[in-house]
DSSP file (Angstrom, degrees, kcal/mol; ACC not computed):
  #  RESIDUE AA STRUCTURE BP1 BP2  ACC     N-H-->O    O-->H-N    N-H-->O    O-->H-N    TCO  KAPPA ALPHA  PHI   PSI    X-CA   Y-CA   Z-CA
    1    1 A M     >        0   0    0      0, 0.0     4,-1.7     0, 0.0     5,-0.1   0.000 360.0 360.0 360.0 -44.3  226.0   63.0   98.2
    2    2 A V  H  >  +     0   0    0      1,-0.2     4,-2.2     2,-0.2     5,-0.2   0.891 360.0  54.7 -66.9 -38.1  225.9   59.3   99.3
    3    3 A I  H  > S+     0   0    0      1,-0.2     4,-2.4     2,-0.2    -1,-0.2   0.906 106.3  52.2 -62.3 -40.8  226.5   60.4  103.0
    4    4 A M  H  > S+     0   0    0      1,-0.2     4,-2.2     2,-0.2    -1,-0.2   0.900 108.2  51.4 -60.6 -40.0  223.4   62.7  102.7
    5    5 A E  H  X S+     0   0    0     -4,-1.7     4,-2.3     2,-0.2    -2,-0.2   0.911 110.7  47.2 -64.8 -43.2  221.4   59.7  101.5
    6    6 A V  H  X S+     0   0    0     -4,-2.2     4,-2.9     2,-0.2    -1,-0.2   0.894 110.4  53.4 -64.0 -39.8  222.5   57.5  104.3
    7    7 A D  H  X S+     0   0    0     -4,-2.4     4,-1.9     1,-0.2    -2,-0.2   0.905 109.7  48.5 -61.7 -40.5  221.7   60.3  106.8
    8    8 A H  H  <>S+     0   0    0     -4,-2.2     5,-3.1     2,-0.2     6,-0.5   0.907 112.6  48.1 -65.6 -41.3  218.2   60.6  105.4
    9    9 A L  H ><5S+     0   0    0     -4,-2.3     3,-1.2     4,-0.2     5,-0.3   0.914 111.0  50.1 -63.3 -43.0  217.7   56.9  105.6
   10   10 A A  H 3<5S+     0   0    0     -4,-2.9    -1,-0.2     1,-0.3    -2,-0.2   0.830 108.5  53.5 -65.4 -31.5  219.0   56.7  109.2
   11   11 A A  T 3<5S-     0   0    0     -4,-1.9    -1,-0.3    -5,-0.2    -2,-0.2   0.526 119.3-110.1 -79.4  -4.3  216.7   59.6  110.1
   12   12 A G  T < 5S+     0   0    0     -3,-1.2    -3,-0.2    -4,-0.4    -2,-0.1   0.665  89.9 113.8  86.0  16.6  213.7   57.7  108.7
   13   13 A E      < +     0   0    0     -5,-3.1    -4,-0.2    -6,-0.2    -5,-0.1   0.299  47.1 110.7-102.4   9.5  213.3   60.1  105.8
   14   14 A G  S    S-     0   0    0     -6,-0.5    82,-0.1    -5,-0.3     2,-0.1  -0.214  74.9 -90.7 -81.9 171.7  214.1   57.6  103.1
   15   15 A S     >  -     0   0    0      1,-0.1     4,-1.7    80,-0.1    -1,-0.1  -0.380  29.3-118.1 -79.3 160.2  211.8   56.2  100.5
   16   16 A T  H  > S+     0   0    0      1,-0.2     4,-2.8     2,-0.2     5,-0.2   0.798 114.8  60.6 -69.9 -26.2  209.9   53.0  101.1
   17   17 A A  H  > S+     0   0    0      2,-0.2     4,-1.8     1,-0.2    -1,-0.2   0.894 104.6  47.9 -64.5 -38.9  211.8   51.4   98.1
   18   18 A A  H  > S+     0   0    0      2,-0.2     4,-1.5     1,-0.2    -2,-0.2   0.879 111.9  50.1 -68.5 -37.0  215.1   52.0   99.9
   19   19 A A  H  X S+     0   0    0     -4,-1.7     4,-1.8     1,-0.2     3,-0.2   0.940 110.6  49.6 -64.3 -46.9  213.7   50.5  103.1
   20   20 A A  H  X S+     0   0    0     -4,-2.8     4,-2.8     1,-0.2     5,-0.2   0.843 103.6  61.3 -62.3 -32.7  212.4   47.5  101.2
   21   21 A F  H  X S+     0   0    0     -4,-1.8     4,-2.0     1,-0.2    -1,-0.2   0.931 106.0  45.5 -59.0 -44.9  215.9   47.1   99.6
   22   22 A F  H  X S+     0   0    0     -4,-1.5     4,-1.4    -3,-0.2    -1,-0.2   0.857 111.9  52.4 -67.6 -34.0  217.4   46.6  103.0
   23   23 A G  H  X S+     0   0    0     -4,-1.8     4,-1.6     2,-0.2    -2,-0.2   0.908 110.5  47.5 -65.7 -41.9  214.6   44.2  103.9
   24   24 A F  H  X S+     0   0    0     -4,-2.8     4,-2.4     1,-0.2    -2,-0.2   0.830 106.9  56.9 -69.7 -31.4  215.3   42.2  100.8
   25   25 A M  H  X S+     0   0    0     -4,-2.0     4,-2.6    -5,-0.2    -1,-0.2   0.852 104.2  54.4 -67.3 -32.7  219.0   42.2  101.5
   26   26 A G  H  X S+     0   0    0     -4,-1.4     4,-2.4     2,-0.2    -2,-0.2   0.890 108.0  49.0 -64.3 -40.1  218.1   40.6  104.9
   27   27 A V  H  X S+     0   0    0     -4,-1.6     4,-2.2     2,-0.2     5,-0.2   0.930 113.6  45.8 -60.5 -46.5  216.3   37.9  103.0
   28   28 A A  H  X S+     0   0    0     -4,-2.4     4,-2.7     1,-0.2     5,-0.3   0.879 112.8  50.3 -68.3 -38.1  219.2   37.3  100.7
   29   29 A A  H  X>S+     0   0    0     -4,-2.6     4,-2.2     2,-0.2     5,-0.5   0.932 111.1  48.9 -64.0 -47.7  221.7   37.4  103.6
   30   30 A A  H  X5S+     0   0    0     -4,-2.4     4,-1.5     1,-0.2     5,-0.2   0.944 118.1  38.6 -58.0 -50.5  219.7   34.8  105.6
   31   31 A L  H  X5S+     0   0    0     -4,-2.2     4,-2.1    -5,-0.2    -2,-0.2   0.924 119.3  45.4 -69.6 -44.6  219.3   32.4  102.7
   32   32 A S  H  X5S+     0   0    0     -4,-2.7     4,-2.4    -5,-0.2    -3,-0.2   0.956 115.9  42.1 -68.9 -50.3  222.7   32.8  101.2
   33   33 A F  H  X5S+     0   0    0     -4,-2.2     4,-2.3    -5,-0.3    -1,-0.2   0.888 114.7  52.0 -65.8 -37.0  224.9   32.6  104.3
   34   34 A S  H  X<S+     0   0    0     -4,-1.5     4,-2.4    -5,-0.5    -1,-0.2   0.925 111.9  46.4 -63.5 -41.8  222.9   29.8  105.7
   35   35 A N  H  X S+     0   0    0     -4,-2.1     4,-2.9     2,-0.2    -2,-0.2   0.856 109.0  55.0 -69.9 -34.5  223.2   27.8  102.5
   36   36 A F  H  X S+     0   0    0     -4,-2.4     4,-2.4     2,-0.2    -1,-0.2   0.941 111.0  45.4 -60.6 -45.1  226.9   28.5  102.4
   37   37 A G  H  X S+     0   0    0     -4,-2.3     4,-2.5     2,-0.2    -2,-0.2   0.909 114.2  48.6 -64.0 -43.0  227.3   27.1  105.9
   38   38 A A  H  X S+     0   0    0     -4,-2.4     4,-2.5     2,-0.2     5,-0.2   0.919 112.4  48.6 -62.5 -44.8  225.1   24.1  105.0
   39   39 A A  H  X S+     0   0    0     -4,-2.9     4,-2.7     2,-0.2     5,-0.2   0.917 112.6  46.9 -62.9 -44.8  227.1   23.5  101.8
   40   40 A Y  H  X S+     0   0    0     -4,-2.4     4,-2.9    -5,-0.2     5,-0.3   0.936 113.6  48.1 -63.4 -46.5  230.4   23.7  103.5
   41   41 A G  H  X S+     0   0    0     -4,-2.5     4,-2.1     1,-0.2     5,-0.2   0.904 114.1  47.4 -63.6 -40.2  229.3   21.4  106.4
   42   42 A T  H  X S+     0   0    0     -4,-2.5     4,-2.6    -5,-0.2    -1,-0.2   0.935 115.3  44.7 -65.6 -48.2  227.9   18.9  103.9
   43   43 A A  H  X S+     0   0    0     -4,-2.7     4,-1.8    -5,-0.2    -2,-0.2   0.933 115.6  45.7 -63.8 -46.9  231.0   18.9  101.7
   44   44 A K  H  X S+     0   0    0     -4,-2.9     4,-1.4    -5,-0.2    -1,-0.2   0.903 116.2  45.2 -68.3 -40.6  233.5   18.7  104.5
   45   45 A S  H  X S+     0   0    0     -4,-2.1     4,-2.6    -5,-0.3    -1,-0.2   0.885 109.5  57.2 -67.5 -37.8  231.6   15.9  106.3
   46   46 A G  H  X S+     0   0    0     -4,-2.6     4,-2.7    -5,-0.2    -2,-0.2   0.863 102.1  54.7 -60.1 -36.5  231.2   14.1  103.0
   47   47 A I  H  X S+     0   0    0     -4,-1.8     4,-2.3     2,-0.2    -1,-0.2   0.933 109.8  46.9 -60.5 -46.0  234.9   14.0  102.5
   48   48 A G  H  X S+     0   0    0     -4,-1.4     4,-2.7     2,-0.2    -2,-0.2   0.898 111.8  50.7 -63.5 -40.9  235.3   12.4  105.9
   49   49 A I  H  X S+     0   0    0     -4,-2.6     4,-2.5     2,-0.2    -2,-0.2   0.916 110.6  49.1 -63.3 -43.3  232.5    9.9  105.2
   50   50 A S  H  X S+     0   0    0     -4,-2.7     4,-0.8     2,-0.2    -2,-0.2   0.916 113.6  45.8 -62.1 -44.3  234.1    9.0  101.9
   51   51 A T  H >X S+     0   0    0     -4,-2.3     4,-0.8     1,-0.2     3,-0.5   0.904 115.8  46.4 -64.5 -42.7  237.5    8.4  103.5
   52   52 A M  H 3X S+     0   0    0     -4,-2.7     4,-2.8     1,-0.2     3,-0.5   0.846 103.0  64.2 -69.4 -33.9  236.0    6.5  106.3
   53   53 A G  H 3< S+     0   0    0     -4,-2.5    -1,-0.2     1,-0.2    -2,-0.2   0.739  95.4  58.9 -64.1 -22.9  233.9    4.4  103.9
   54   54 A V  H << S+     0   0    0     -4,-0.8    -1,-0.2    -3,-0.5    -2,-0.2   0.886 114.7  36.4 -71.6 -38.8  236.9    2.9  102.3
   55   55 A L  H  < S+     0   0    0     -4,-0.8    -2,-0.2    -3,-0.5    -1,-0.1   0.925 136.9  13.7 -80.1 -45.8  238.1    1.5  105.7
   56   56 A K    ><  +     0   0    0     -4,-2.8     3,-1.8     1,-0.1    -1,-0.2  -0.724  61.9 174.7-134.2  82.4  234.7    0.6  107.2
   57   57 A P  G >  S+     0   0    0      0, 0.0     3,-1.2     0, 0.0     4,-0.3   0.743  77.5  66.8 -64.1 -22.0  231.9    0.5  104.7
   58   58 A D  G 3  S+     0   0    0      1,-0.2     4,-0.2     2,-0.1     3,-0.1   0.599  96.6  56.2 -74.8  -8.3  229.4   -0.8  107.3
   59   59 A M  G <> S+     0   0    0     -3,-1.8     4,-1.2    -7,-0.1    -1,-0.2   0.333  76.5  97.6-103.3   7.4  229.6    2.4  109.2
   60   60 A I  T X4 S+     0   0    0     -3,-1.2     3,-0.7     1,-0.2     4,-0.3   0.941  82.3  49.0 -65.2 -46.6  228.6    4.8  106.4
   61   61 A V  G >4 S+     0   0    0     -4,-0.3     3,-1.3     1,-0.3    -1,-0.2   0.900 111.2  50.7 -61.6 -39.8  224.9    5.1  107.3
   62   62 A K  G >4 S+     0   0    0      1,-0.3     3,-0.6    -4,-0.2    -1,-0.3   0.762 107.4  56.3 -66.7 -25.6  225.8    5.8  111.0
   63   63 A S  G << S+     0   0    0     -4,-1.2     4,-0.3    -3,-0.7    -1,-0.3   0.339  81.7  84.8 -91.5   5.5  228.2    8.5  109.8
   64   64 A V  G X>  +     0   0    0     -3,-1.3     4,-1.7    -4,-0.3     3,-0.7   0.554  62.1  96.0 -83.3  -7.6  225.6   10.5  107.8
   65   65 A V  H <> S+     0   0    0     -3,-0.6     4,-2.3     1,-0.2     5,-0.2   0.876  80.2  51.7 -51.8 -47.0  224.6   12.4  110.9
   66   66 A P  H 3> S+     0   0    0      0, 0.0     4,-2.1     0, 0.0    -1,-0.2   0.847 107.6  53.4 -60.9 -33.4  226.8   15.4  110.3
   67   67 A V  H <> S+     0   0    0     -3,-0.7     4,-1.9    -4,-0.3    -2,-0.2   0.887 109.9  47.1 -66.7 -39.6  225.5   15.8  106.8
   68   68 A V  H  X S+     0   0    0     -4,-1.7     4,-1.3     2,-0.2    -1,-0.2   0.908 111.9  50.5 -67.6 -42.4  221.9   15.9  108.0
   69   69 A M  H  X S+     0   0    0     -4,-2.3     4,-0.6     1,-0.2    -2,-0.2   0.875 109.9  50.4 -67.2 -36.9  222.8   18.4  110.7
   70   70 A A  H >X S+     0   0    0     -4,-2.1     3,-1.0     1,-0.2     4,-0.6   0.901 106.8  55.5 -66.6 -38.9  224.6   20.6  108.1
   71   71 A G  H >X S+     0   0    0     -4,-1.9     4,-0.9     1,-0.3     3,-0.6   0.795  96.9  63.5 -63.9 -28.3  221.5   20.5  105.9
   72   72 A I  H 3X S+     0   0    0     -4,-1.3     4,-1.5     1,-0.2     3,-0.3   0.792  91.4  66.9 -63.9 -28.6  219.3   21.7  108.7
   73   73 A L  H <X S+     0   0    0     -3,-1.0     4,-1.5    -4,-0.6    -1,-0.2   0.856  96.3  53.8 -63.5 -35.9  221.2   25.0  108.6
   74   74 A G  H <X S+     0   0    0     -4,-0.6     4,-1.9    -3,-0.6    -1,-0.2   0.853 104.5  55.7 -66.4 -32.1  219.9   25.8  105.2
   75   75 A I  H  X S+     0   0    0     -4,-0.9     4,-2.5    -3,-0.3    -2,-0.2   0.860 101.2  57.9 -65.8 -36.6  216.4   25.3  106.5
   76   76 A Y  H  X S+     0   0    0     -4,-1.5     4,-2.1     1,-0.2    -1,-0.2   0.923 107.8  46.5 -59.4 -44.6  217.0   27.9  109.2
   77   77 A G  H  X S+     0   0    0     -4,-1.5     4,-2.3     1,-0.2    -1,-0.2   0.873 110.6  53.0 -66.6 -36.2  217.8   30.5  106.5
   78   78 A L  H  X S+     0   0    0     -4,-1.9     4,-2.3     2,-0.2    -2,-0.2   0.900 107.1  52.3 -62.8 -40.9  214.7   29.5  104.6
   79   79 A I  H  X S+     0   0    0     -4,-2.5     4,-2.3     1,-0.2    -2,-0.2   0.953 113.0  43.1 -61.7 -50.1  212.5   30.0  107.7
   80   80 A I  H  X S+     0   0    0     -4,-2.1     4,-2.8     1,-0.2     5,-0.2   0.902 112.0  54.5 -64.2 -38.6  213.9   33.5  108.2
   81   81 A A  H  X S+     0   0    0     -4,-2.3     4,-2.3     1,-0.2    -1,-0.2   0.921 110.6  45.3 -60.0 -43.6  213.7   34.3  104.5
   82   82 A V  H  X S+     0   0    0     -4,-2.3     4,-1.5     2,-0.2    -1,-0.2   0.911 113.3  50.4 -68.4 -41.7  209.9   33.3  104.4
   83   83 A I  H  X S+     0   0    0     -4,-2.3     4,-0.7     1,-0.2     3,-0.3   0.952 114.0  44.7 -59.1 -49.5  209.2   35.3  107.6
   84   84 A L  H >X S+     0   0    0     -4,-2.8     4,-1.3     1,-0.2     3,-1.0   0.879 108.4  56.3 -64.7 -39.7  210.9   38.4  106.3
   85   85 A L  H 3< S+     0   0    0     -4,-2.3    -1,-0.2     1,-0.3    -2,-0.2   0.822 104.1  54.3 -63.5 -30.3  209.3   38.2  102.9
   86   86 A Q  H 3< S+     0   0    0     -4,-1.5    -1,-0.3    -3,-0.3    -2,-0.2   0.704 111.3  46.3 -75.7 -17.9  205.8   38.2  104.5
   87   87 A K  H << S+     0   0    0     -3,-1.0     2,-0.4    -4,-0.7    -2,-0.2   0.643  86.3  99.3 -99.7 -16.4  206.7   41.4  106.3
   88   88 A I     <  +     0   0    0     -4,-1.3     2,-0.3   -65,-0.1   -68,-0.0  -0.591  48.2 170.8 -79.1 128.8  208.2   43.5  103.5
   89   89 A E        -     0   0    0     -2,-0.4     2,-1.0     2,-0.1   -69,-0.1  -0.979  39.8-137.2-135.4 145.2  205.9   46.0  102.0
   90   90 A I  S    S+     0   0    0     -2,-0.3     2,-0.3   -71,-0.1   -73,-0.1  -0.594  71.2 108.4 -98.8  70.7  206.2   48.9   99.6
   91   91 A K  S >  S-     0   0    0     -2,-1.0     3,-1.3   -75,-0.1    -2,-0.1  -0.873  85.9-102.9-137.4 167.8  203.9   51.1  101.6
   92   92 A E  T 3  S+     0   0    0     -2,-0.3    -2,-0.0     1,-0.3    -1,-0.0   0.713 117.6  65.1 -66.3 -19.3  204.5   54.2  103.8
   93   93 A T  T 3  S+     0   0    0      1,-0.1     2,-1.0     2,-0.1    -1,-0.3   0.687  86.0  77.0 -77.1 -17.0  204.1   52.0  106.9
   94   94 A Y  S <  S+     0   0    0     -3,-1.3   -75,-0.2    -5,-0.1   -74,-0.2  -0.810  72.8 176.5 -95.0 100.4  207.3   50.1  106.0
   95   95 A G     >  -     0   0    0     -2,-1.0     4,-1.9   -76,-0.1     3,-0.3  -0.303  47.1 -91.9-101.5-177.3  210.0   52.5  107.0
   96   96 A T  H  > S+     0   0    0      1,-0.2     4,-3.0     2,-0.2     5,-0.3   0.832 122.2  61.5 -67.4 -30.2  213.8   52.3  107.1
   97   97 A F  H  > S+     0   0    0      1,-0.2     4,-2.5     2,-0.2    -1,-0.2   0.924 105.8  47.5 -59.6 -43.2  213.7   51.1  110.7
   98   98 A D  H  > S+     0   0    0     -3,-0.3     4,-2.6     2,-0.2    -2,-0.2   0.901 112.2  49.9 -64.1 -42.4  211.8   48.0  109.5
   99   99 A G  H  X S+     0   0    0     -4,-1.9     4,-1.9     2,-0.2    -2,-0.2   0.923 113.3  44.8 -63.3 -44.2  214.3   47.5  106.6
  100  100 A F  H  X S+     0   0    0     -4,-3.0     4,-2.6     2,-0.2    -1,-0.2   0.903 112.4  52.6 -65.9 -39.3  217.3   47.8  108.8
  101  101 A R  H  X S+     0   0    0     -4,-2.5     4,-2.2    -5,-0.3    -2,-0.2   0.918 110.6  47.1 -62.9 -42.9  215.7   45.5  111.4
  102  102 A H  H  X S+     0   0    0     -4,-2.6     4,-2.0     2,-0.2    -1,-0.2   0.825 109.8  53.5 -70.3 -31.0  215.0   42.9  108.7
  103  103 A L  H  X S+     0   0    0     -4,-1.9     4,-2.4     2,-0.2    -2,-0.2   0.914 109.6  48.9 -64.6 -43.9  218.6   43.2  107.4
  104  104 A A  H  X S+     0   0    0     -4,-2.6     4,-2.5     1,-0.2    -2,-0.2   0.891 109.8  51.4 -63.5 -40.4  219.8   42.6  110.9
  105  105 A A  H  X S+     0   0    0     -4,-2.2     4,-2.0     2,-0.2     5,-0.2   0.901 110.9  48.2 -62.8 -41.6  217.6   39.5  111.3
  106  106 A G  H  X S+     0   0    0     -4,-2.0     4,-2.7     1,-0.2     5,-0.2   0.894 113.4  47.3 -66.9 -40.4  218.8   38.1  108.1
  107  107 A L  H  X S+     0   0    0     -4,-2.4     4,-2.4     2,-0.2     5,-0.5   0.891 109.1  54.3 -69.0 -37.6  222.4   38.7  109.0
  108  108 A C  H  X S+     0   0    0     -4,-2.5     4,-1.6    -5,-0.2     5,-0.2   0.960 117.0  36.3 -57.9 -52.5  222.0   37.2  112.5
  109  109 A C  H  X S+     0   0    0     -4,-2.0     4,-2.2    46,-0.2    -2,-0.2   0.936 120.1  47.4 -69.5 -45.7  220.6   33.9  111.1
  110  110 A G  H  X S+     0   0    0     -4,-2.7     4,-2.2    -5,-0.2   -73,-0.2   0.940 115.4  42.0 -63.7 -51.1  222.8   33.7  108.0
  111  111 A L  H  X S+     0   0    0     -4,-2.4     4,-2.4    -5,-0.2    -1,-0.2   0.858 114.7  51.4 -70.5 -35.2  226.1   34.5  109.7
  112  112 A S  H  X S+     0   0    0     -4,-1.6     4,-2.5    -5,-0.5    -1,-0.2   0.920 111.8  47.5 -66.1 -40.5  225.3   32.2  112.7
  113  113 A S  H  X S+     0   0    0     -4,-2.2     4,-2.6    39,-0.2    -2,-0.2   0.866 109.8  53.8 -66.3 -36.4  224.4   29.4  110.3
  114  114 A L  H  X S+     0   0    0     -4,-2.2     4,-1.9     2,-0.2    -2,-0.2   0.947 111.4  44.4 -62.4 -47.9  227.6   30.0  108.3
  115  115 A A  H  X S+     0   0    0     -4,-2.4     4,-2.1     1,-0.2    -2,-0.2   0.907 113.7  51.1 -64.0 -40.3  229.7   29.7  111.5
  116  116 A S  H  X S+     0   0    0     -4,-2.5     4,-3.0     1,-0.2     5,-0.2   0.889 107.2  53.8 -63.9 -37.6  227.8   26.7  112.6
  117  117 A G  H  X S+     0   0    0     -4,-2.6     4,-2.4     2,-0.2    -1,-0.2   0.889 107.0  50.9 -65.5 -38.5  228.3   25.0  109.2
  118  118 A Y  H  X S+     0   0    0     -4,-1.9     4,-2.4     2,-0.2     5,-0.2   0.942 113.6  45.5 -59.9 -47.4  232.0   25.5  109.5
  119  119 A A  H  X S+     0   0    0     -4,-2.1     4,-2.7     1,-0.2     5,-0.3   0.929 113.4  48.3 -63.5 -46.5  232.0   23.9  112.9
  120  120 A V  H  X S+     0   0    0     -4,-3.0     4,-2.7     1,-0.2     5,-0.2   0.900 112.5  50.5 -63.0 -39.4  229.7   21.0  111.8
  121  121 A G  H  X S+     0   0    0     -4,-2.4     4,-2.6    -5,-0.2    -2,-0.2   0.936 113.8  42.2 -64.0 -47.4  231.9   20.4  108.8
  122  122 A I  H  X S+     0   0    0     -4,-2.4     4,-2.2     2,-0.2     5,-0.3   0.927 119.2  43.5 -68.8 -43.3  235.2   20.2  110.7
  123  123 A V  H  X S+     0   0    0     -4,-2.7     4,-3.1    -5,-0.2     5,-0.2   0.906 114.7  51.7 -68.1 -39.1  233.8   18.2  113.6
  124  124 A G  H  X S+     0   0    0     -4,-2.7     4,-2.2    -5,-0.3     5,-0.3   0.919 111.0  46.8 -63.0 -43.9  231.9   15.9  111.1
  125  125 A D  H  X S+     0   0    0     -4,-2.6     4,-1.3    -5,-0.2    -2,-0.2   0.954 120.8  35.9 -62.4 -50.2  235.0   15.3  109.0
  126  126 A S  H  X S+     0   0    0     -4,-2.2     4,-2.6    -5,-0.2     5,-0.2   0.884 116.3  56.0 -69.8 -38.9  237.3   14.5  111.9
  127  127 A G  H  X S+     0   0    0     -4,-3.1     4,-2.6    -5,-0.3    -2,-0.2   0.915 107.8  45.1 -63.2 -45.6  234.6   12.8  114.0
  128  128 A V  H  X S+     0   0    0     -4,-2.2     4,-1.4    -5,-0.2    -1,-0.2   0.866 113.9  50.3 -71.1 -31.9  233.6   10.2  111.4
  129  129 A R  H  X S+     0   0    0     -4,-1.3     4,-1.0    -5,-0.3    -2,-0.2   0.919 114.3  44.5 -67.6 -42.7  237.3    9.4  110.6
  130  130 A G  H  X S+     0   0    0     -4,-2.6     4,-2.8     1,-0.2     3,-0.3   0.874 109.0  57.4 -68.5 -35.2  237.9    9.0  114.4
  131  131 A N  H  < S+     0   0    0     -4,-2.6    -1,-0.2     1,-0.2    -2,-0.2   0.829 100.8  57.3 -64.5 -32.0  234.7    6.9  114.8
  132  132 A A  H  < S+     0   0    0     -4,-1.4    -1,-0.2     1,-0.2    -2,-0.2   0.852 114.2  38.4 -66.9 -32.8  236.0    4.5  112.2
  133  133 A Q  H  < S+     0   0    0     -4,-1.0    -2,-0.2    -3,-0.3    -1,-0.2   0.837 133.9  19.1 -84.8 -36.4  239.1    3.9  114.3
  134  134 A E    ><  -     0   0    0     -4,-2.8     3,-2.1    -5,-0.1    -1,-0.3  -0.850  63.5-163.7-139.3 100.8  237.4    4.0  117.7
  135  135 A P  T >  S+     0   0    0      0, 0.0     3,-1.6     0, 0.0     4,-0.3   0.690  84.5  74.5 -61.1 -18.1  233.6    3.4  117.8
  136  136 A K  T 3> S+     0   0    0      1,-0.3     4,-0.5     2,-0.1     3,-0.5   0.674  81.8  70.9 -68.0 -15.2  233.4    4.9  121.3
  137  137 A L  H <> S+     0   0    0     -3,-2.1     4,-2.6    -7,-0.2    -1,-0.3   0.562  74.1  88.9 -76.2  -7.9  233.9    8.3  119.9
  138  138 A F  H <> S+     0   0    0     -3,-1.6     4,-2.3     1,-0.2    -1,-0.2   0.915  86.5  45.6 -59.7 -47.3  230.4    8.3  118.4
  139  139 A V  H  > S+     0   0    0     -3,-0.5     4,-2.2    -4,-0.3    -1,-0.2   0.906 113.9  50.0 -66.7 -40.4  228.6    9.8  121.3
  140  140 A G  H  X S+     0   0    0     -4,-0.5     4,-2.3     1,-0.2    -1,-0.2   0.904 110.1  51.4 -62.3 -40.7  231.2   12.5  121.8
  141  141 A M  H  X S+     0   0    0     -4,-2.6     4,-2.4     1,-0.2    -2,-0.2   0.916 109.3  49.3 -61.4 -43.3  231.0   13.4  118.2
  142  142 A I  H  X S+     0   0    0     -4,-2.3     4,-2.1     2,-0.2    -1,-0.2   0.895 110.2  51.5 -66.1 -39.1  227.2   13.7  118.3
  143  143 A L  H  X S+     0   0    0     -4,-2.2     4,-2.0     2,-0.2    -1,-0.2   0.923 111.4  46.4 -62.5 -44.0  227.4   15.9  121.4
  144  144 A I  H  X S+     0   0    0     -4,-2.3     4,-2.2     1,-0.2    -2,-0.2   0.900 111.3  52.9 -64.7 -39.6  229.9   18.3  119.8
  145  145 A L  H  X S+     0   0    0     -4,-2.4     4,-2.4     2,-0.2    -1,-0.2   0.877 107.3  52.2 -63.0 -38.1  227.8   18.3  116.7
  146  146 A I  H  X S+     0   0    0     -4,-2.1     4,-1.8     2,-0.2    -1,-0.2   0.925 110.8  46.5 -64.4 -44.0  224.7   19.3  118.8
  147  147 A F  H  X S+     0   0    0     -4,-2.0     4,-0.8     2,-0.2    -2,-0.2   0.864 112.6  50.3 -67.6 -35.6  226.6   22.2  120.3
  148  148 A A  H >X S+     0   0    0     -4,-2.2     4,-0.7     1,-0.2     3,-0.5   0.886 110.9  49.3 -66.7 -38.6  227.9   23.3  116.9
  149  149 A E  H 3X S+     0   0    0     -4,-2.4     4,-1.7     1,-0.2     3,-0.5   0.823  99.8  66.7 -70.0 -31.7  224.4   23.2  115.5
  150  150 A A  H 3X S+     0   0    0     -4,-1.8     4,-2.7     1,-0.2    -1,-0.2   0.815  89.5  65.5 -62.2 -28.5  223.1   25.2  118.4
  151  151 A I  H <X S+     0   0    0     -4,-0.8     4,-1.6    -3,-0.5    -1,-0.2   0.944 105.6  43.1 -58.9 -46.7  225.1   28.2  117.2
  152  152 A G  H  X S+     0   0    0     -4,-0.7     4,-2.0    -3,-0.5   -39,-0.2   0.873 111.1  54.9 -64.7 -36.8  222.9   28.3  114.1
  153  153 A L  H  X S+     0   0    0     -4,-1.7     4,-2.6     2,-0.2    -2,-0.2   0.874 104.8  54.0 -66.3 -36.9  219.8   27.8  116.2
  154  154 A Y  H  X S+     0   0    0     -4,-2.7     4,-2.5     1,-0.2     5,-0.2   0.921 108.7  49.3 -61.4 -42.3  220.7   30.8  118.3
  155  155 A G  H  X S+     0   0    0     -4,-1.6     4,-2.4     1,-0.2    -2,-0.2   0.884 110.1  51.2 -63.2 -39.5  220.9   32.9  115.2
  156  156 A L  H  X S+     0   0    0     -4,-2.0     4,-2.3   -47,-0.2    -2,-0.2   0.932 111.2  47.4 -62.8 -45.8  217.5   31.6  114.0
  157  157 A I  H  X S+     0   0    0     -4,-2.6     4,-2.2     1,-0.2    -2,-0.2   0.930 115.0  44.3 -64.4 -45.8  215.9   32.5  117.4
  158  158 A I  H  X S+     0   0    0     -4,-2.5     4,-2.8     2,-0.2    -1,-0.2   0.875 111.4  55.0 -65.7 -36.5  217.4   36.0  117.6
  159  159 A G  H  X S+     0   0    0     -4,-2.4     4,-2.0    -5,-0.2    -2,-0.2   0.908 108.7  47.9 -61.8 -42.5  216.5   36.5  113.9
  160  160 A I  H  X S+     0   0    0     -4,-2.3     4,-0.8     2,-0.2    -2,-0.2   0.920 112.7  48.6 -64.2 -43.7  212.9   35.7  114.6
  161  161 A I  H >< S+     0   0    0     -4,-2.2     3,-0.8     1,-0.2    -2,-0.2   0.925 112.6  48.0 -65.7 -43.2  212.8   38.0  117.6
  162  162 A I  H 3< S+     0   0    0     -4,-2.8    -1,-0.2     1,-0.2    -2,-0.2   0.875 106.8  57.6 -63.6 -37.0  214.4   40.9  115.7
  163  163 A S  H 3<        0   0    0     -4,-2.0    -1,-0.2     1,-0.3    -2,-0.2   0.654 360.0 360.0 -70.0 -16.5  212.0   40.4  112.7
  164  164 A Q    <<        0   0    0     -3,-0.8    -1,-0.3    -4,-0.8    -2,-0.1   0.475 360.0 360.0 -71.2 360.0  208.9   40.9  114.9
């Protein structure tokens, strides 16, 4: 019975409520996974900042960069969620293709931001600790953080393209 329902949805014969369900799941995926990544990156970097702050309290403000970059990942999910919410309709014009497309957009942004959050957290933790011991590591840490953040940005861009 369930297989028949999925076959009907895939063929575009499903109800608009079912299509909207997949669209709303895209919204939830984008926001949830992005915020999981942001939270992990913030927490992991915060541990490094706390540890480093004991040794060199004058470097705490300079070491907050990874936390800011992790927080941006949550904003990526919010952007996609708002874009998708504006496009979801319970009308005959909103079909299963639109629902699946919006689910894919949410997953692209959310999972990319989750992976980016892990990378930002690990680099941020190790980077601020290393920066406390050798200040010349700061520029290298920032470059690595930028490339880690770019993973989330790629998911945001593709999510926006898919959602159109």
